[in-house]
C-alpha positions in Angstrom: -0.2 -0.1 0.1 1.5 3.5 -0.9 1.9 6.4 2.0 2.9 9.6 2.1 3.9 11.8 4.9 4.8 15.1 5.0 8.1 15.7 7.0 9.9 18.2 9.1 13.1 18.2 10.7 15.0 19.9 13.2 17.5 22.7 11.7 20.3 21.3 14.6 19.4 17.7 14.4 18.4 16.6 10.9 17.0 13.0 10.9 14.7 13.8 13.9 11.8 15.7 13.5 8.1 14.9 12.6 6.0 13.1 10.0 2.6 13.6 9.5 0.3 11.3 7.2 -0.6 13.2 4.1 -2.6 12.8 0.1 0.5 12.7 -2.4 0.7 16.9 -2.7 1.2 17.2 1.0 -2.6 17.8 2.1 -2.5 16.9 6.0 -6.3 16.1 6.9 -5.9 18.1 10.3 -9.6 16.8 11.3 -7.9 13.0 11.4 -4.6 13.7 13.7 -5.3 13.3 17.6 -4.5 17.0 19.4 -0.7 16.5 20.0 -0.2 15.8 16.2 -2.1 18.7 15.1 -0.7 20.7 17.8 2.8 19.6 16.8 1.7 20.2 12.9 0.8 23.8 13.8 3.9 24.9 15.9 5.9 22.9 12.7 4.2 24.8 9.7 4.0 28.6 11.8 7.2 28.3 12.3 7.3 28.0 16.4 9.4 25.0 16.4 13.2 25.4 14.5 12.3 22.6 11.8 13.1 22.7 7.8 10.2 21.4 5.6 11.3 18.2 3.7 8.4 17.8 1.7 6.3 15.0 1.0 7.8 11.5 1.0 6.2 8.3 -0.3 6.7 4.8 1.2 5.3 1.8 0.8 3.5 -0.1 4.2 4.0 -3.5 3.9 1.0 -5.8 4.9 0.4 -6.3 9.0 1.4 -9.8 9.8 -1.6 -11.7 10.0 -1.4 -13.0 14.0 -2.5 -17.1 14.0 -3.4 -19.4 17.0 -5.0 -22.5 17.2 -8.5 -23.8 18.1 -9.2 -26.5 20.6 -10.2 -28.7 17.2 -7.1 -28.4 15.9 -7.3 -25.4 13.2 -5.8 -22.4 12.6 -7.8 -19.3 13.5 -7.1 -16.1 12.2 -6.7 -13.6 14.6 -7.9 -10.4 13.2 -10.5 -8.7 14.7 -12.1 -8.6 18.5 -14.4 -11.9 18.0 -12.3 -15.0 15.6 -14.6 -17.5 14.1 -12.6 -21.4 13.4 -13.4 -22.0 10.2 -13.0 -25.8 11.7 -15.8 -26.1 14.9 -17.6 -22.6 15.3 -15.7 -21.7 18.2 -15.5 -18.2 18.5 -12.1 -16.5 20.3 -10.6 -13.0 21.7 -8.0 -11.5 19.4 -5.9 -13.1 22.5 -6.9 -16.2 22.2 -9.6 -16.5 25.4 -13.2 -19.0 24.4 -15.7 -16.5 23.7 -18.3 -19.0 22.5 -17.9 -23.1 22.3 
């Protein structure tokens, strides 16, 4: 999956700073940022932080490895949601492999 981020690095410490998710043109969805990230973004853009705007960087996000557990019946159970059903016997497990329903 292709992702984009707008990056700012500290002038006195290149390589450290901030990165904010954005579109390919560098537009950051301010409504989606947590309040602390929004505060940091504004300080970067307004010049309150001594940072350099490095622009937009594109990267590919690797797929998350899928966690897997094993049911009492021996079948593998994909732990990819809050309640995870066994395809073999129908038991349901929580994502941390606690039996929810037999």
